[in-house]
Each structure stands twice: as C-alpha cells, then as structure tokens.
BAKESE-847998 format. One line per field, with one value per residue (C-alpha): residue number from 1; x, y, z; residue in one letter. Coordinates in steps of 0.1 Angstrom, whole numbers, plus 5000, padded with zeros to 4 digits. Layout:
resi <- NUM|...;
X <- X|...;
Y <- Y|...;
Z <- Z|...;
resn <- A|...;
***
This chain:
resi <- 1|2|3|4|5|6|7|8|9|10|11|12|13|14|15|16|17|18|19|20|21|22|23|24|25|26|27|28|29|30|31|32|33|34|35|36|37|38|39|40|41|42|43|44|45|46|47|48|49|50|51|52|53|54|55|56|57|58|59|60|61|62|63|64|65|66|67|68|69|70|71|72|73|74|75|76|77|78|79|80|81|82|83|84|85|86|87|88|89|90|91|92|93|94|95|96|97|98|99|100|101|102|103|104|105|106|107|108|109|110|111|112|113|114|115|116|117|118|119|120|121|122|123|124|125|126|127|128|129|130|131|132|133|134|135|136|137|138|139|140|141|142|143|144|145|146|147|148|149|150|151|152|153|154|155|156|157|158|159|160|161|162|163|164|165|166|167|168|169|170|171|172|173|174|175|176|177|178|179|180|181|182|183|184|185|186|187|188|189|190|191|192|193|194|195|196|197|198|199|200|201|202|203|204|205|206|207|208|209|210|211|212|213|214|215|216|217|218|219|220|221|222|223|224|225|226|227|228|229|230|231|232|233|234|235|236|237|238|239|240|241|242|243|244|245|246|247|248|249|250|251|252|253|254|255|256|257|258|259|260|261|262|263|264|265|266|267|268|269|270|271|272|273|274|275|276|277|278|279|280|281|282|283|284|285|286|287|288|289|290|291|292|293|294|295|296|297|298|299|300|301|302|303|304|305|306|307|308|309|310|311|312|313|314|315|316|317|318|319|320|321|322|323|324|325|326|327|328|329|330|331|332|333|334|335|336|337|338|339|340|341|342|343|344|345|346|347|348|349|350|351|352|353|354|355|356|357|358|359|360|361|362|363|364|365|366|367|368|369|370|371|372|373|374|375|376|377|378|379|380|381|382|383|384|385|386|387|388|389|390|391|392|393|394|395|396|397|398|399|400|401|402|403|404|405|406|407|408|409|410|411|412|413|414|415|416;
X <- 1691|1673|1664|1627|1622|1585|1595|1623|1596|1574|1602|1609|1571|1573|1602|1581|1551|1572|1586|1552|1536|1567|1578|1544|1545|1566|1541|1510|1524|1513|1478|1476|1488|1460|1433|1439|1452|1485|1516|1549|1560|1530|1533|1568|1551|1537|1571|1580|1550|1560|1597|1598|1582|1615|1633|1607|1602|1634|1651|1619|1610|1643|1635|1599|1608|1629|1600|1570|1588|1587|1552|1533|1554|1547|1510|1509|1530|1507|1476|1491|1496|1460|1444|1465|1457|1420|1416|1432|1410|1378|1385|1408|1420|1453|1453|1442|1469|1496|1484|1477|1512|1528|1508|1518|1554|1555|1543|1570|1597|1586|1588|1623|1636|1621|1628|1666|1674|1645|1659|1693|1677|1652|1675|1707|1736|1756|1730|1723|1742|1725|1691|1697|1704|1672|1654|1668|1656|1621|1622|1633|1608|1579|1593|1593|1558|1539|1541|1528|1499|1491|1493|1470|1444|1441|1440|1413|1390|1357|1362|1347|1370|1347|1372|1363|1391|1382|1345|1349|1371|1348|1321|1345|1365|1352|1363|1381|1403|1413|1447|1429|1423|1459|1451|1422|1446|1472|1445|1436|1472|1480|1449|1459|1494|1480|1462|1493|1516|1491|1488|1526|1547|1578|1612|1626|1650|1679|1695|1733|1746|1760|1725|1707|1699|1710|1698|1720|1758|1766|1741|1756|1791|1782|1766|1798|1818|1822|1826|1792|1776|1793|1780|1745|1746|1757|1725|1705|1720|1715|1678|1672|1688|1669|1635|1644|1648|1620|1594|1599|1606|1570|1562|1594|1586|1550|1561|1590|1581|1543|1546|1515|1522|1499|1517|1552|1559|1550|1571|1602|1598|1593|1626|1643|1636|1642|1677|1684|1678|1700|1727|1727|1736|1764|1776|1779|1802|1823|1828|1845|1872|1873|1876|1841|1853|1863|1830|1812|1831|1826|1789|1782|1800|1778|1747|1757|1763|1730|1711|1724|1716|1681|1675|1689|1686|1658|1627|1642|1674|1655|1634|1667|1688|1664|1664|1702|1704|1687|1713|1741|1725|1721|1753|1752|1731|1750|1784|1777|1762|1790|1817|1799|1797|1833|1845|1835|1846|1815|1779|1769|1732|1728|1748|1725|1696|1712|1719|1683|1670|1689|1661|1644|1665|1637|1614|1637|1653|1621|1606|1635|1634|1597|1603|1630|1608|1583|1610|1630|1611|1616|1645|1668|1654|1665|1701|1700|1705|1741|1748|1737|1754|1785|1785|1781|1810|1832|1826|1845|1874|1876|1863|1889|1872|1889|1882|1882|1859|1875|1885|1898|1933|1941|1923|1933|1915|1882|1885|1896;
Y <- 9369|9336|9315|9316|9283|9290|9322|9302|9277|9305|9320|9286|9284|9319|9308|9278|9300|9326|9298|9281|9313|9325|9295|9284|9306|9283|9253|9274|9297|9272|9272|9310|9313|9289|9304|9340|9333|9350|9351|9340|9376|9387|9357|9371|9400|9376|9369|9406|9419|9397|9401|9438|9443|9432|9460|9485|9474|9459|9490|9508|9477|9479|9515|9507|9478|9500|9524|9499|9468|9432|9421|9449|9445|9407|9412|9438|9416|9386|9409|9421|9385|9376|9405|9398|9361|9366|9393|9370|9341|9360|9379|9357|9378|9388|9425|9414|9388|9414|9437|9409|9394|9428|9431|9396|9404|9434|9413|9387|9414|9428|9393|9387|9419|9412|9375|9373|9397|9382|9347|9359|9374|9346|9317|9333|9346|9314|9293|9317|9298|9265|9281|9298|9264|9251|9281|9273|9237|9249|9272|9243|9219|9243|9249|9211|9207|9235|9222|9188|9206|9222|9189|9173|9201|9203|9165|9159|9189|9184|9146|9120|9130|9139|9151|9182|9203|9193|9197|9231|9243|9228|9253|9282|9275|9269|9238|9258|9275|9248|9263|9293|9270|9275|9312|9303|9280|9308|9333|9309|9302|9339|9346|9318|9333|9367|9352|9332|9362|9384|9360|9354|9372|9386|9394|9429|9429|9453|9457|9458|9491|9471|9456|9489|9505|9540|9558|9588|9590|9553|9545|9571|9559|9523|9532|9550|9518|9497|9465|9471|9474|9443|9422|9438|9425|9391|9388|9402|9376|9347|9354|9361|9327|9308|9322|9323|9285|9277|9298|9285|9248|9236|9257|9245|9208|9214|9232|9209|9176|9176|9171|9177|9208|9195|9163|9158|9195|9202|9172|9184|9219|9202|9182|9214|9230|9197|9193|9230|9223|9191|9211|9236|9209|9196|9231|9236|9206|9216|9251|9236|9222|9243|9281|9295|9310|9276|9261|9289|9283|9245|9246|9274|9254|9224|9246|9258|9222|9210|9239|9232|9195|9204|9227|9206|9170|9145|9147|9123|9142|9175|9159|9150|9180|9208|9197|9194|9231|9236|9214|9234|9267|9258|9274|9306|9329|9322|9324|9356|9372|9362|9372|9406|9413|9401|9425|9457|9467|9486|9495|9458|9465|9490|9468|9439|9461|9470|9434|9424|9448|9426|9400|9422|9401|9376|9401|9412|9381|9359|9389|9392|9355|9358|9387|9369|9338|9358|9362|9330|9305|9296|9272|9298|9325|9305|9307|9343|9326|9318|9356|9357|9324|9336|9367|9345|9324|9355|9364|9333|9346|9383|9383|9394|9393|9409|9377|9342|9314|9292|9258|9226|9221|9190|9162|9179|9211|9192|9191|9226;
Z <- 5492|5500|5470|5459|5441|5433|5414|5396|5386|5374|5353|5337|5329|5314|5292|5281|5273|5254|5232|5228|5215|5195|5174|5160|5129|5108|5110|5103|5075|5047|5062|5065|5029|5017|5040|5030|4994|5001|4980|4996|4997|5017|5040|5049|5067|5093|5111|5103|5123|5153|5155|5146|5180|5196|5178|5189|5225|5239|5251|5262|5283|5301|5311|5320|5343|5365|5369|5372|5385|5374|5384|5367|5336|5334|5339|5311|5289|5292|5288|5255|5245|5256|5236|5205|5205|5213|5186|5160|5171|5170|5137|5116|5086|5072|5084|5118|5118|5112|5140|5165|5159|5165|5198|5209|5199|5221|5250|5244|5241|5275|5290|5277|5293|5327|5334|5332|5360|5379|5375|5388|5419|5427|5420|5434|5415|5422|5405|5376|5350|5358|5359|5326|5310|5326|5310|5276|5280|5289|5259|5236|5250|5242|5206|5202|5215|5199|5163|5177|5193|5160|5142|5168|5166|5128|5123|5150|5147|5130|5131|5154|5182|5211|5237|5256|5240|5204|5210|5225|5196|5170|5182|5180|5148|5113|5095|5069|5095|5119|5125|5142|5171|5182|5190|5212|5231|5233|5245|5273|5282|5284|5306|5330|5331|5340|5370|5381|5379|5397|5426|5429|5454|5438|5453|5451|5422|5425|5391|5391|5378|5348|5341|5338|5304|5300|5268|5275|5273|5275|5247|5224|5233|5224|5191|5181|5187|5156|5176|5191|5157|5144|5172|5168|5132|5146|5167|5138|5115|5140|5147|5110|5101|5128|5118|5081|5083|5108|5091|5056|5063|5061|5030|5013|5019|5007|4976|4964|4979|4984|5021|5043|5065|5092|5098|5084|5080|5116|5127|5109|5125|5159|5154|5142|5177|5195|5180|5186|5223|5223|5205|5234|5259|5237|5231|5269|5271|5240|5254|5284|5261|5230|5224|5217|5184|5170|5182|5164|5131|5133|5140|5115|5088|5097|5094|5059|5047|5062|5047|5012|5015|5027|4997|4969|4983|4980|5002|5028|5028|5034|5062|5080|5070|5080|5117|5115|5107|5141|5158|5143|5150|5187|5200|5179|5201|5234|5218|5199|5229|5252|5228|5224|5262|5266|5239|5258|5293|5305|5299|5296|5305|5277|5253|5261|5252|5219|5212|5220|5194|5170|5175|5148|5124|5128|5112|5083|5070|5065|5048|5024|5017|5010|4986|4967|4965|4945|4918|4918|4940|4976|4970|4956|4979|5009|4996|5010|5044|5033|5037|5073|5081|5064|5086|5117|5105|5101|5138|5148|5127|5136|5172|5197|5231|5262|5280|5264|5277|5303|5290|5306|5294|5314|5333|5366|5356|5358|5395|5401;
resn <- M|K|R|N|N|L|I|V|A|L|I|L|L|I|F|F|V|I|S|F|L|T|N|I|L|G|P|I|I|P|D|I|I|D|S|F|T|L|S|I|G|L|A|G|F|L|P|F|S|F|F|V|A|Y|G|V|M|S|I|P|S|G|I|L|V|E|K|Y|K|E|K|K|M|L|V|V|A|F|F|M|A|F|M|G|A|L|F|F|A|V|I|P|S|F|P|I|A|L|S|S|L|F|V|I|G|I|G|M|A|M|L|Q|V|V|I|N|P|L|L|R|T|A|G|G|E|E|H|F|A|F|N|S|V|M|A|Q|L|A|F|G|A|A|S|F|L|S|P|L|L|Y|S|Y|L|V|T|N|M|H|T|D|D|S|S|L|L|I|T|T|L|N|N|L|V|P|E|S|L|K|W|V|S|L|Y|W|V|F|A|V|I|S|F|I|M|I|I|I|V|Y|L|A|K|F|P|K|V|E|L|K|E|D|E|K|I|D|V|G|V|S|F|K|E|L|L|A|D|K|V|V|M|L|Y|F|L|G|I|F|S|Y|V|G|T|E|Q|G|I|A|N|W|I|S|K|F|L|Q|T|Y|H|G|V|D|P|A|T|T|G|A|S|V|I|S|Y|F|W|G|L|L|T|I|G|C|L|L|G|L|I|L|L|K|F|I|D|S|R|K|V|L|V|G|F|T|S|G|A|I|I|A|L|L|V|A|L|F|G|T|E|Q|M|A|I|I|A|F|P|L|T|G|F|F|A|S|V|M|W|S|I|I|F|S|L|A|L|N|S|V|S|K|H|H|G|T|F|S|G|I|L|C|T|G|I|A|G|G|A|V|V|P|L|I|V|G|G|I|A|E|L|V|G|L|R|F|A|M|L|F|L|L|I|S|L|G|Y|I|L|S|I|G|I|W|A|K|P|L|V|N|N|A|T|I|S|S|F|K|D|I|F|K;
***
C-alpha cells in the first residue's frame, strides 16, 4: 500500500495528545489534595479512576475497531475525552474528578488500540519500527511539556498577565482552583482533534490474522498459559511503577522538602518524562549490542538505586534522582512487551490485548502507595515500588524467549 504521510503525521499528533492528557496527574495531585482537602489515600483514587479504564476497555476496543473501523473509533474516543475534560472543568469536585478521569481513560484506551495497526498500514510495514520510535518521541515530548504548561498557567493566572489565553481562563476558573484551567485546555484540544479526525481520509486497515483479538478459544488458551500471566504481571508492574513514581514525585517533594509543586515539582516531573524519552533512544542503541534481558536487569537495577537515593537523600539528590528513575525505566515497557510476544508462537493479537490490560497497573499501584502512606507516610509507602521493580528485574533472569533480539557481534555486522 502507498504510504500516507498525512495520516502518519496525524497518528504522531494523536500519540502526543494521549500523553499530554495522560501524564498530567502527577503534577496536579498536590493541588487537588489541597483544593478538595483529601487524604493521600483518597488522592490515590485519581490515577486509579483513569488507568482502570485501560483494564476495562483494552480488549473490547480491539473487538469494536474491527466492527466500526478506525475513524469512527477515533472520533468517539476524542469525544469521550472532550466530555470528560469539559465536565471536570465546569464542575470541579472530587466525585466528578473520579468519573471524568474514568471517561477520559476510556477514550485514551480506545486510541491506544486503534493507532498502532493504523500506523503500520499508513506508514508502510517496512517503516513501522522507525515510525514507532517517532511515536514514542512524540509521546515523550508531550509528557515533558504538559507539566510545564501546568506551571505556566498556575503561576500566571489572576496576575497582571494580559495574554489572550490567560485572560480567557481567568474568566472561567476561580483563583482558588487555577489548576482546573488545564482541563479547559484539554477540552479544547480534544474538540479540535474530533474535527481533524472527522475531516481526515483514512486508509483501509486490514488487520493481520495475528493482530486480531479473539475472545474465544485463543483467549482461553492464553489465559491457561503460565508464561502469559507472568508477562501480564510484568506490564502491570511496569506501568504501576512508572505511575507510582510520577504521580507521587511532586507530593513527596512538597511533603519532605517543602518544594513548590507548581514550579520545582512540575519541573522534576517534566524531566522525569524527558529522561524517560532520552533513555528510549539509548535503549534502542544498546539493544543492537546487548541481549535485551541483560539491558533490562541493568536498567532496573539503576532504577532501584535511583529510587532509594530519591527517597532517602537530600532535597537536591531527590530532585536529580527522581528524573533518573525515569531514565532507567525507559526500556522496560518495550523489552517486556517484546520478550512476551517472542515467548509465544501464536495468537499475538489476543496476547497483546491481554498485555495492554496490564496498563491497569497504573491504577492499582499508586492506590496501594497512597493507602500505605496513610499508615507510615509517603516515603516508606513508596518503598512498595521495590516489589514491582524487583519483579521486573526477575523477568531479565527467568525469561526464555523463543527468539532473542538480534545483536551486532562484530563491526562487519553493522553493514549487513
């Protein structure tokens, strides 16, 4: 099929928007806690409401996209995001936050399922690996920028700033809830994406047999396979770790070091995502020379050390070490996912659907951390992440894929 660069560009934009809307919870959690007078335990339900949607919607989305096709699914997904963000912006309260985040999460889960096969078709199979890396860069760039937007908005609203954006938001958002301005921005972005997707002409996507999700025999067969469940726990542990760190960084720095969440706290989270993106690029290079299991063990060990330094070091050490945990986490998703798919010989589409439900780890782990923090404080509660990191480390030890990642064993191999 002929490449469609406009659709490829649209998909990269969608990756950017997904990340922009998804990874903002960490920076604003301290503000939400203060605005609604929440305990840390209750605050843990915010990421839970968002990421549990992935567990609910990942497999159904794979079935729906075969029936209703990509364009309709993308429009519906962005409409869900628009309604969730608008509802939260208009009626900012804790109960509304939980329901709105769940609705937005459903939209994001639908988007994730649609765009990867679409990227393969629109960009050409031979360019899929390159385009996937570009998509991750777009995803990382948005994760880096969204905390900076939050910082800009809350520090400039209801001040002498007379720019059009700030003036408009000043009329919509009370001074005591400046952070709500983000959800007005998200609603506008989602609405614009609805229009863009509606006007775009999409190619016909023919899912390969191995990309389709079958909830019948193959689903039951995979669920009965111990290896499948072990890798599901791997994805569950990774997303739980990623969100368990990102969602609590700002609150930790505020609690133990008196750091302002709107400035330094937001910057630290921004650098967490920025280094995670840079780490992805380094990981791509390392995987050309080193077995993926060894890379996983090395990077996970680095993440464990960085987390301990962040939790028990000085303020300056924490400000540096927390972003470093993002750098070391960078390769985990891709390595675990590839090891998983390379460890079974068939039903890869259904297996991918099962693995994607593991994104619900982003709902459970931050909630557990918040619950433990009620009893022993956030510092010791975040030690729970050593369990999920320890499990990820173990994958690098016990994994026995049917196919190992190709590595360059000599200088001559570079030119093969």
